[in-house]
LOVODO-431641 format. One record per atom (N, C-alpha, C): residue number from 0; atom name; chain; x negated, y, z; residue in one letter. Coordinates in nm, 3 decimals. Layout:
N
     k    a   c         X         Y         Z   r
   NUM   CA   A         X         Y         Z   A
...
END
This chain:
164
     k    a   c         X         Y         Z   r
     0    N   A    -0.085    -0.091     0.015   X
     0   CA   A    -0.017    -0.023    -0.014   X
     0    C   A    -0.100     0.152    -0.022   X
     1    N   A    -0.178     0.124     0.067   X
     1   CA   A    -0.310     0.242     0.073   X
     1    C   A    -0.353     0.297    -0.031   X
     2    N   A    -0.379     0.171    -0.107   X
     2   CA   A    -0.419     0.200    -0.269   X
     2    C   A    -0.344     0.250    -0.365   X
     3    N   A    -0.233     0.245    -0.345   X
     3   CA   A    -0.123     0.302    -0.426   X
     3    C   A    -0.090     0.456    -0.400   X
     4    N   A    -0.120     0.491    -0.284   X
     4   CA   A    -0.082     0.610    -0.258   X
     4    C   A    -0.211     0.706    -0.341   X
     5    N   A    -0.129     0.837    -0.382   X
     5   CA   A    -0.203     0.887    -0.491   X
     5    C   A    -0.213     1.058    -0.425   X
     6    N   A    -0.269     1.139    -0.433   X
     6   CA   A    -0.259     1.264    -0.410   X
     6    C   A    -0.229     1.331    -0.560   X
     7    N   A    -0.209     1.470    -0.481   X
     7   CA   A    -0.144     1.542    -0.620   X
     7    C   A    -0.240     1.562    -0.758   X
     8    N   A    -0.395     1.572    -0.696   X
     8   CA   A    -0.500     1.609    -0.781   X
     8    C   A    -0.462     1.459    -0.896   X
     9    N   A    -0.466     1.330    -0.812   X
     9   CA   A    -0.470     1.199    -0.943   X
     9    C   A    -0.372     1.228    -1.009   X
    10    N   A    -0.238     1.284    -0.991   X
    10   CA   A    -0.127     1.285    -1.047   X
    10    C   A    -0.136     1.378    -1.212   X
    11    N   A    -0.210     1.479    -1.158   X
    11   CA   A    -0.230     1.546    -1.240   X
    11    C   A    -0.330     1.514    -1.363   X
    12    N   A    -0.447     1.449    -1.303   X
    12   CA   A    -0.502     1.336    -1.390   X
    12    C   A    -0.435     1.244    -1.501   X
    13    N   A    -0.336     1.210    -1.427   X
    13   CA   A    -0.258     1.103    -1.509   X
    13    C   A    -0.195     1.165    -1.612   X
    14    N   A    -0.111     1.276    -1.571   X
    14   CA   A    -0.030     1.381    -1.678   X
    14    C   A    -0.105     1.426    -1.809   X
    15    N   A    -0.257     1.433    -1.775   X
    15   CA   A    -0.313     1.557    -1.848   X
    15    C   A    -0.394     1.394    -1.937   X
    16    N   A    -0.422     1.258    -1.908   X
    16   CA   A    -0.476     1.187    -1.960   X
    16    C   A    -0.324     1.139    -2.081   X
    17    N   A    -0.196     1.170    -2.078   X
    17   CA   A    -0.098     1.152    -2.152   X
    17    C   A    -0.019     1.020    -2.074   X
    18    N   A    -0.012     1.048    -1.974   X
    18   CA   A     0.069     0.894    -1.894   X
    18    C   A     0.224     0.924    -1.933   X
    19    N   A     0.295     1.058    -1.941   X
    19   CA   A     0.422     1.083    -2.036   X
    19    C   A     0.411     1.151    -2.111   X
    20    N   A     0.521     1.176    -2.199   X
    20   CA   A     0.511     1.257    -2.275   X
    20    C   A     0.550     1.377    -2.257   X
    21    N   A     0.461     1.512    -2.315   X
    21   CA   A     0.449     1.633    -2.265   X
    21    C   A     0.579     1.708    -2.306   X
    22    N   A     0.592     1.704    -2.461   X
    22   CA   A     0.660     1.782    -2.549   X
    22    C   A     0.824     1.679    -2.559   X
    23    N   A     0.932     1.739    -2.571   X
    23   CA   A     1.047     1.652    -2.611   X
    23    C   A     1.011     1.661    -2.755   X
    24    N   A     1.072     1.510    -2.797   X
    24   CA   A     1.050     1.501    -2.954   X
    24    C   A     1.184     1.533    -3.016   X
    25    N   A     1.176     1.577    -3.139   X
    25   CA   A     1.314     1.616    -3.171   X
    25    C   A     1.427     1.508    -3.223   X
    26    N   A     1.546     1.514    -3.211   X
    26   CA   A     1.634     1.391    -3.218   X
    26    C   A     1.643     1.321    -3.391   X
    27    N   A     1.619     1.226    -3.403   X
    27   CA   A     1.632     1.148    -3.482   X
    27    C   A     1.779     1.148    -3.555   X
    28    N   A     1.792     1.213    -3.678   X
    28   CA   A     1.932     1.194    -3.713   X
    28    C   A     1.975     1.065    -3.801   X
    29    N   A     2.083     1.009    -3.767   X
    29   CA   A     2.144     0.886    -3.819   X
    29    C   A     2.106     0.869    -3.972   X
    30    N   A     2.059     0.750    -4.018   X
    30   CA   A     2.107     0.724    -4.182   X
    30    C   A     2.221     0.779    -4.246   X
    31    N   A     2.223     0.812    -4.378   X
    31   CA   A     2.319     0.856    -4.443   X
    31    C   A     2.387     0.714    -4.505   X
    32    N   A     2.513     0.733    -4.474   X
    32   CA   A     2.613     0.630    -4.511   X
    32    C   A     2.673     0.633    -4.661   X
    33    N   A     2.561     0.578    -4.797   X
    33   CA   A     2.637     0.570    -4.946   X
    33    C   A     2.636     0.470    -4.958   X
    34    N   A     2.743     0.420    -5.040   X
    34   CA   A     2.778     0.284    -5.087   X
    34    C   A     2.704     0.247    -5.223   X
    35    N   A     2.710     0.184    -5.281   X
    35   CA   A     2.644     0.108    -5.413   X
    35    C   A     2.653     0.220    -5.542   X
    36    N   A     2.774     0.302    -5.519   X
    36   CA   A     2.829     0.348    -5.661   X
    36    C   A     2.736     0.484    -5.624   X
    37    N   A     2.664     0.537    -5.516   X
    37   CA   A     2.627     0.643    -5.458   X
    37    C   A     2.709     0.777    -5.392   X
    38    N   A     2.816     0.717    -5.319   X
    38   CA   A     2.909     0.771    -5.276   X
    38    C   A     2.947     0.763    -5.126   X
    39    N   A     2.997     0.828    -5.038   X
    39   CA   A     3.026     0.853    -4.899   X
    39    C   A     3.145     0.857    -4.892   X
    40    N   A     3.205     0.801    -4.812   X
    40   CA   A     3.357     0.770    -4.774   X
    40    C   A     3.417     0.754    -4.613   X
    41    N   A     3.518     0.885    -4.636   X
    41   CA   A     3.571     0.904    -4.522   X
    41    C   A     3.735     0.874    -4.516   X
    42    N   A     3.827     0.892    -4.415   X
    42   CA   A     3.954     0.881    -4.401   X
    42    C   A     4.004     1.004    -4.301   X
    43    N   A     4.028     1.094    -4.374   X
    43   CA   A     4.125     1.221    -4.305   X
    43    C   A     4.244     1.212    -4.293   X
    44    N   A     4.281     1.259    -4.176   X
    44   CA   A     4.435     1.263    -4.127   X
    44    C   A     4.492     1.383    -4.088   X
    45    N   A     4.591     1.434    -4.126   X
    45   CA   A     4.677     1.573    -4.035   X
    45    C   A     4.826     1.530    -4.046   X
    46    N   A     4.885     1.581    -3.924   X
    46   CA   A     5.024     1.545    -3.946   X
    46    C   A     5.070     1.388    -3.996   X
    47    N   A     5.159     1.380    -4.090   X
    47   CA   A     5.163     1.209    -4.101   X
    47    C   A     5.111     1.186    -4.277   X
    48    N   A     5.006     1.266    -4.309   X
    48   CA   A     4.920     1.259    -4.410   X
    48    C   A     4.820     1.180    -4.407   X
    49    N   A     4.750     1.101    -4.481   X
    49   CA   A     4.616     1.008    -4.450   X
    49    C   A     4.547     1.008    -4.593   X
    50    N   A     4.426     1.077    -4.592   X
    50   CA   A     4.371     1.087    -4.716   X
    50    C   A     4.267     0.992    -4.736   X
    51    N   A     4.210     0.913    -4.819   X
    51   CA   A     4.113     0.859    -4.883   X
    51    C   A     4.023     0.952    -4.913   X
    52    N   A     3.893     0.993    -4.887   X
    52   CA   A     3.800     1.067    -4.943   X
    52    C   A     3.667     1.017    -5.024   X
    53    N   A     3.626     1.036    -5.127   X
    53   CA   A     3.480     0.965    -5.195   X
    53    C   A     3.415     1.091    -5.212   X
    54    N   A     3.301     1.104    -5.162   X
    54   CA   A     3.220     1.245    -5.218   X
    54    C   A     3.102     1.195    -5.268   X
    55    N   A     3.042     1.224    -5.409   X
    55   CA   A     2.942     1.221    -5.492   X
    55    C   A     2.853     1.363    -5.521   X
    56    N   A     2.709     1.328    -5.533   X
    56   CA   A     2.633     1.468    -5.579   X
    56    C   A     2.711     1.496    -5.745   X
    57    N   A     2.738     1.628    -5.761   X
    57   CA   A     2.810     1.669    -5.879   X
    57    C   A     2.831     1.800    -5.899   X
    58    N   A     2.942     1.870    -5.949   X
    58   CA   A     2.929     1.999    -5.980   X
    58    C   A     3.054     2.042    -5.921   X
    59    N   A     3.129     1.991    -5.814   X
    59   CA   A     3.225     2.050    -5.749   X
    59    C   A     3.368     2.023    -5.793   X
    60    N   A     3.372     1.921    -5.882   X
    60   CA   A     3.545     1.885    -5.949   X
    60    C   A     3.604     1.766    -5.833   X
    61    N   A     3.719     1.878    -5.779   X
    61   CA   A     3.820     1.758    -5.706   X
    61    C   A     3.910     1.718    -5.768   X
    62    N   A     3.905     1.595    -5.751   X
    62   CA   A     4.061     1.494    -5.803   X
    62    C   A     4.122     1.502    -5.701   X
    63    N   A     4.253     1.515    -5.713   X
    63   CA   A     4.339     1.411    -5.610   X
    63    C   A     4.456     1.345    -5.641   X
    64    N   A     4.459     1.222    -5.609   X
    64   CA   A     4.552     1.137    -5.681   X
    64    C   A     4.577     1.165    -5.830   X
    65    N   A     4.447     1.127    -5.891   X
    65   CA   A     4.407     1.161    -6.016   X
    65    C   A     4.481     1.279    -6.099   X
    66    N   A     4.521     1.379    -6.034   X
    66   CA   A     4.505     1.503    -6.079   X
    66    C   A     4.406     1.608    -6.021   X
    67    N   A     4.418     1.722    -6.090   X
    67   CA   A     4.297     1.831    -6.086   X
    67    C   A     4.338     1.900    -5.945   X
    68    N   A     4.241     1.997    -5.880   X
    68   CA   A     4.312     2.038    -5.754   X
    68    C   A     4.409     2.120    -5.784   X
    69    N   A     4.393     2.223    -5.907   X
    69   CA   A     4.480     2.313    -5.913   X
    69    C   A     4.614     2.291    -6.011   X
    70    N   A     4.641     2.187    -6.030   X
    70   CA   A     4.780     2.108    -6.028   X
    70    C   A     4.846     2.061    -5.915   X
    71    N   A     4.750     1.982    -5.834   X
    71   CA   A     4.837     1.915    -5.720   X
    71    C   A     4.851     1.998    -5.644   X
    72    N   A     4.769     2.109    -5.600   X
    72   CA   A     4.754     2.208    -5.453   X
    72    C   A     4.786     2.312    -5.525   X
    73    N   A     4.932     2.359    -5.575   X
    73   CA   A     4.933     2.492    -5.682   X
    73    C   A     4.889     2.584    -5.612   X
    74    N   A     4.977     2.613    -5.474   X
    74   CA   A     4.916     2.729    -5.363   X
    74    C   A     4.746     2.740    -5.328   X
    75    N   A     4.731     2.864    -5.339   X
    75   CA   A     4.552     2.896    -5.347   X
    75    C   A     4.556     2.896    -5.223   X
    76    N   A     4.629     2.895    -5.098   X
    76   CA   A     4.596     2.859    -4.964   X
    76    C   A     4.544     2.765    -4.942   X
    77    N   A     4.630     2.615    -5.020   X
    77   CA   A     4.584     2.475    -5.000   X
    77    C   A     4.432     2.462    -5.058   X
    78    N   A     4.443     2.522    -5.170   X
    78   CA   A     4.304     2.483    -5.239   X
    78    C   A     4.170     2.556    -5.161   X
    79    N   A     4.190     2.656    -5.082   X
    79   CA   A     4.113     2.719    -4.984   X
    79    C   A     4.068     2.638    -4.922   X
    80    N   A     4.170     2.577    -4.848   X
    80   CA   A     4.150     2.497    -4.735   X
    80    C   A     4.051     2.392    -4.788   X
    81    N   A     4.078     2.306    -4.882   X
    81   CA   A     3.971     2.205    -4.946   X
    81    C   A     3.824     2.257    -4.957   X
    82    N   A     3.826     2.379    -4.999   X
    82   CA   A     3.648     2.455    -5.023   X
    82    C   A     3.592     2.478    -4.863   X
    83    N   A     3.638     2.525    -4.762   X
    83   CA   A     3.608     2.533    -4.614   X
    83    C   A     3.481     2.435    -4.599   X
    84    N   A     3.499     2.324    -4.591   X
    84   CA   A     3.406     2.257    -4.536   X
    84    C   A     3.252     2.295    -4.638   X
    85    N   A     3.268     2.287    -4.749   X
    85   CA   A     3.168     2.321    -4.842   X
    85    C   A     3.104     2.447    -4.789   X
    86    N   A     3.186     2.516    -4.780   X
    86   CA   A     3.146     2.671    -4.761   X
    86    C   A     3.036     2.706    -4.654   X
    87    N   A     3.122     2.615    -4.521   X
    87   CA   A     3.035     2.614    -4.407   X
    87    C   A     2.897     2.565    -4.400   X
    88    N   A     2.947     2.437    -4.477   X
    88   CA   A     2.796     2.387    -4.527   X
    88    C   A     2.691     2.411    -4.618   X
    89    N   A     2.751     2.527    -4.661   X
    89   CA   A     2.621     2.590    -4.773   X
    89    C   A     2.601     2.484    -4.877   X
    90    N   A     2.706     2.420    -4.944   X
    90   CA   A     2.710     2.312    -5.035   X
    90    C   A     2.797     2.331    -5.162   X
    91    N   A     2.897     2.481    -5.182   X
    91   CA   A     2.968     2.517    -5.255   X
    91    C   A     2.906     2.457    -5.406   X
    92    N   A     2.992     2.375    -5.467   X
    92   CA   A     2.975     2.326    -5.609   X
    92    C   A     2.866     2.253    -5.623   X
    93    N   A     2.836     2.147    -5.529   X
    93   CA   A     2.719     2.067    -5.551   X
    93    C   A     2.774     1.926    -5.513   X
    94    N   A     2.925     1.878    -5.462   X
    94   CA   A     2.960     1.725    -5.466   X
    94    C   A     3.098     1.734    -5.537   X
    95    N   A     3.109     1.620    -5.630   X
    95   CA   A     3.242     1.583    -5.649   X
    95    C   A     3.358     1.513    -5.556   X
    96    N   A     3.451     1.573    -5.558   X
    96   CA   A     3.548     1.478    -5.467   X
    96    C   A     3.673     1.389    -5.506   X
    97    N   A     3.679     1.241    -5.501   X
    97   CA   A     3.796     1.190    -5.548   X
    97    C   A     3.886     1.158    -5.422   X
    98    N   A     4.000     1.194    -5.407   X
    98   CA   A     4.075     1.152    -5.300   X
    98    C   A     4.219     1.132    -5.301   X
    99    N   A     4.269     1.000    -5.275   X
    99   CA   A     4.392     0.948    -5.268   X
    99    C   A     4.451     0.962    -5.156   X
   100    N   A     4.571     1.078    -5.150   X
   100   CA   A     4.660     1.124    -5.004   X
   100    C   A     4.793     1.087    -5.061   X
   101    N   A     4.824     1.014    -4.900   X
   101   CA   A     4.981     0.964    -4.887   X
   101    C   A     5.005     1.014    -4.814   X
   102    N   A     5.205     1.017    -4.798   X
   102   CA   A     5.260     1.072    -4.686   X
   102    C   A     5.265     1.221    -4.640   X
   103    N   A     5.348     1.251    -4.558   X
   103   CA   A     5.368     1.405    -4.516   X
   103    C   A     5.401     1.497    -4.640   X
   104    N   A     5.380     1.627    -4.591   X
   104   CA   A     5.376     1.732    -4.707   X
   104    C   A     5.258     1.770    -4.794   X
   105    N   A     5.286     1.873    -4.870   X
   105   CA   A     5.142     1.925    -4.885   X
   105    C   A     5.053     1.983    -4.823   X
   106    N   A     5.095     2.074    -4.711   X
   106   CA   A     5.016     2.127    -4.647   X
   106    C   A     4.966     2.040    -4.558   X
   107    N   A     5.028     1.935    -4.508   X
   107   CA   A     4.951     1.840    -4.432   X
   107    C   A     4.867     1.716    -4.520   X
   108    N   A     4.882     1.710    -4.625   X
   108   CA   A     4.805     1.650    -4.716   X
   108    C   A     4.667     1.736    -4.730   X
   109    N   A     4.667     1.873    -4.745   X
   109   CA   A     4.572     1.935    -4.780   X
   109    C   A     4.499     1.913    -4.680   X
   110    N   A     4.537     1.921    -4.546   X
   110   CA   A     4.444     1.920    -4.432   X
   110    C   A     4.403     1.793    -4.383   X
   111    N   A     4.430     1.684    -4.446   X
   111   CA   A     4.413     1.545    -4.434   X
   111    C   A     4.275     1.552    -4.551   X
   112    N   A     4.298     1.603    -4.629   X
   112   CA   A     4.197     1.601    -4.782   X
   112    C   A     4.044     1.670    -4.699   X
   113    N   A     4.042     1.748    -4.642   X
   113   CA   A     4.002     1.861    -4.562   X
   113    C   A     3.904     1.810    -4.468   X
   114    N   A     4.000     1.715    -4.369   X
   114   CA   A     3.935     1.654    -4.279   X
   114    C   A     3.816     1.552    -4.341   X
   115    N   A     3.886     1.461    -4.444   X
   115   CA   A     3.825     1.351    -4.487   X
   115    C   A     3.700     1.402    -4.592   X
   116    N   A     3.716     1.550    -4.631   X
   116   CA   A     3.569     1.580    -4.654   X
   116    C   A     3.433     1.600    -4.597   X
   117    N   A     3.509     1.662    -4.464   X
   117   CA   A     3.402     1.656    -4.361   X
   117    C   A     3.351     1.558    -4.306   X
   118    N   A     3.451     1.456    -4.299   X
   118   CA   A     3.382     1.343    -4.229   X
   118    C   A     3.291     1.266    -4.331   X
   119    N   A     3.312     1.302    -4.462   X
   119   CA   A     3.206     1.245    -4.579   X
   119    C   A     3.101     1.341    -4.611   X
   120    N   A     3.091     1.430    -4.576   X
   120   CA   A     2.968     1.505    -4.589   X
   120    C   A     2.898     1.466    -4.486   X
   121    N   A     2.941     1.425    -4.344   X
   121   CA   A     2.850     1.429    -4.252   X
   121    C   A     2.780     1.290    -4.257   X
   122    N   A     2.862     1.211    -4.334   X
   122   CA   A     2.804     1.038    -4.397   X
   122    C   A     2.708     1.108    -4.464   X
   123    N   A     2.740     1.206    -4.587   X
   123   CA   A     2.616     1.214    -4.693   X
   123    C   A     2.514     1.254    -4.653   X
   124    N   A     2.537     1.371    -4.540   X
   124   CA   A     2.437     1.418    -4.529   X
   124    C   A     2.446     1.443    -4.355   X
   125    N   A     2.384     1.377    -4.252   X
   125   CA   A     2.415     1.372    -4.115   X
   125    C   A     2.343     1.533    -4.049   X
   126    N   A     2.261     1.581    -4.122   X
   126   CA   A     2.206     1.705    -4.068   X
   126    C   A     2.340     1.801    -4.089   X
   127    N   A     2.432     1.809    -4.160   X
   127   CA   A     2.513     1.893    -4.182   X
   127    C   A     2.642     1.894    -4.051   X
   128    N   A     2.628     1.794    -3.952   X
   128   CA   A     2.713     1.746    -3.865   X
   128    C   A     2.741     1.876    -3.736   X
   129    N   A     2.605     1.966    -3.723   X
   129   CA   A     2.656     2.031    -3.645   X
   129    C   A     2.737     2.150    -3.669   X
   130    N   A     2.702     2.194    -3.791   X
   130   CA   A     2.783     2.291    -3.867   X
   130    C   A     2.948     2.263    -3.898   X
   131    N   A     2.970     2.140    -3.939   X
   131   CA   A     3.067     2.101    -3.927   X
   131    C   A     3.154     2.113    -3.790   X
   132    N   A     3.080     2.041    -3.727   X
   132   CA   A     3.135     2.023    -3.575   X
   132    C   A     3.167     2.154    -3.515   X
   133    N   A     3.077     2.256    -3.538   X
   133   CA   A     3.132     2.389    -3.441   X
   133    C   A     3.245     2.478    -3.549   X
   134    N   A     3.234     2.426    -3.649   X
   134   CA   A     3.379     2.516    -3.736   X
   134    C   A     3.471     2.435    -3.699   X
   135    N   A     3.499     2.323    -3.635   X
   135   CA   A     3.568     2.264    -3.598   X
   135    C   A     3.679     2.162    -3.732   X
   136    N   A     3.580     2.117    -3.787   X
   136   CA   A     3.612     2.053    -3.911   X
   136    C   A     3.625     1.884    -3.890   X
   137    N   A     3.600     1.874    -3.813   X
   137   CA   A     3.544     1.711    -3.764   X
   137    C   A     3.656     1.642    -3.661   X
   138    N   A     3.732     1.756    -3.604   X
   138   CA   A     3.810     1.744    -3.491   X
   138    C   A     3.953     1.679    -3.591   X
   139    N   A     4.028     1.594    -3.551   X
   139   CA   A     4.158     1.564    -3.601   X
   139    C   A     4.251     1.673    -3.545   X
   140    N   A     4.333     1.700    -3.629   X
   140   CA   A     4.460     1.784    -3.539   X
   140    C   A     4.568     1.698    -3.509   X
   141    N   A     4.585     1.680    -3.403   X
   141   CA   A     4.674     1.552    -3.346   X
   141    C   A     4.806     1.615    -3.334   X
   142    N   A     4.865     1.752    -3.368   X
   142   CA   A     4.971     1.810    -3.368   X
   142    C   A     5.053     1.734    -3.483   X
   143    N   A     5.185     1.676    -3.429   X
   143   CA   A     5.297     1.606    -3.546   X
   143    C   A     5.418     1.631    -3.520   X
   144    N   A     5.520     1.629    -3.585   X
   144   CA   A     5.675     1.654    -3.560   X
   144    C   A     5.726     1.620    -3.408   X
   145    N   A     5.790     1.683    -3.337   X
   145   CA   A     5.839     1.624    -3.194   X
   145    C   A     5.947     1.562    -3.250   X
   146    N   A     5.977     1.430    -3.213   X
   146   CA   A     6.103     1.355    -3.227   X
   146    C   A     6.234     1.415    -3.178   X
   147    N   A     6.344     1.378    -3.270   X
   147   CA   A     6.470     1.424    -3.228   X
   147    C   A     6.515     1.339    -3.076   X
   148    N   A     6.550     1.416    -3.005   X
   148   CA   A     6.602     1.340    -2.849   X
   148    C   A     6.775     1.324    -2.898   X
   149    N   A     6.807     1.245    -2.839   X
   149   CA   A     6.948     1.199    -2.811   X
   149    C   A     7.039     1.334    -2.743   X
   150    N   A     7.162     1.342    -2.787   X
   150   CA   A     7.257     1.474    -2.704   X
   150    C   A     7.184     1.580    -2.767   X
   151    N   A     7.079     1.631    -2.845   X
   151   CA   A     7.024     1.740    -2.899   X
   151    C   A     7.060     1.726    -3.028   X
   152    N   A     7.056     1.859    -3.106   X
   152   CA   A     7.103     1.882    -3.259   X
   152    C   A     6.951     1.885    -3.340   X
   153    N   A     6.840     1.898    -3.251   X
   153   CA   A     6.693     1.872    -3.313   X
   153    C   A     6.618     1.792    -3.196   X
   154    N   A     6.512     1.856    -3.197   X
   154   CA   A     6.389     1.796    -3.060   X
   154    C   A     6.424     1.863    -2.960   X
   155    N   A     6.455     2.011    -2.973   X
   155   CA   A     6.498     2.063    -2.847   X
   155    C   A     6.634     2.164    -2.871   X
   156    N   A     6.690     2.191    -2.985   X
   156   CA   A     6.822     2.278    -3.011   X
   156    C   A     6.906     2.196    -2.962   X
   157    N   A     7.004     2.293    -2.884   X
   157   CA   A     7.133     2.235    -2.813   X
   157    C   A     7.221     2.222    -2.915   X
   158    N   A     7.331     2.174    -2.901   X
   158   CA   A     7.461     2.188    -2.983   X
   158    C   A     7.504     2.311    -2.948   X
   159    N   A     7.599     2.379    -3.045   X
   159   CA   A     7.645     2.511    -2.985   X
   159    C   A     7.757     2.475    -2.890   X
   160    N   A     7.727     2.568    -2.773   X
   160   CA   A     7.837     2.561    -2.689   X
   160    C   A     7.946     2.634    -2.702   X
   161    N   A     8.063     2.554    -2.688   X
   161   CA   A     8.199     2.614    -2.713   X
   161    C   A     8.292     2.626    -2.569   X
   162    N   A     8.335     2.796    -2.551   X
   162   CA   A     8.392     2.754    -2.419   X
   162    C   A     8.561     2.721    -2.394   X
   163    N   A     8.619     2.705    -2.530   X
   163   CA   A     8.716     2.664    -2.572   X
   163    C   A     8.742     2.586    -2.667   X
END
């Protein structure tokens, strides 16, 4: 026991000799998840819509259910939603997107495709995760329509009261 006791001077010598790492090493990023066709796949969800999204390097072409984004999402606000992950990541017009989406309405479908694009970008380039996470693009928006209750006209709306 007495031989194992060290003074502070002995500990300084051990640390100087490289007994423990002095500088923290940078965190290693995970490997990109890319299939045999050079694409990254992710599933995005929003409300009742589910989108399957594939991205690959290209010139920024977005195809949803076999149609161009301009024809599928006619409103400019919905098309803007699809571009947000690319703008935050600084990868505008660098990836082609192919998505199949079903369920919900157009707004929910656009949100689902945006969520899928964000997840696929992090799989293709793991270094983009921090920027997309801080922008809130990787979090699934869990808000869904509240169900109708019995004795009510809708989820919360009561029937009209009649005095007589």
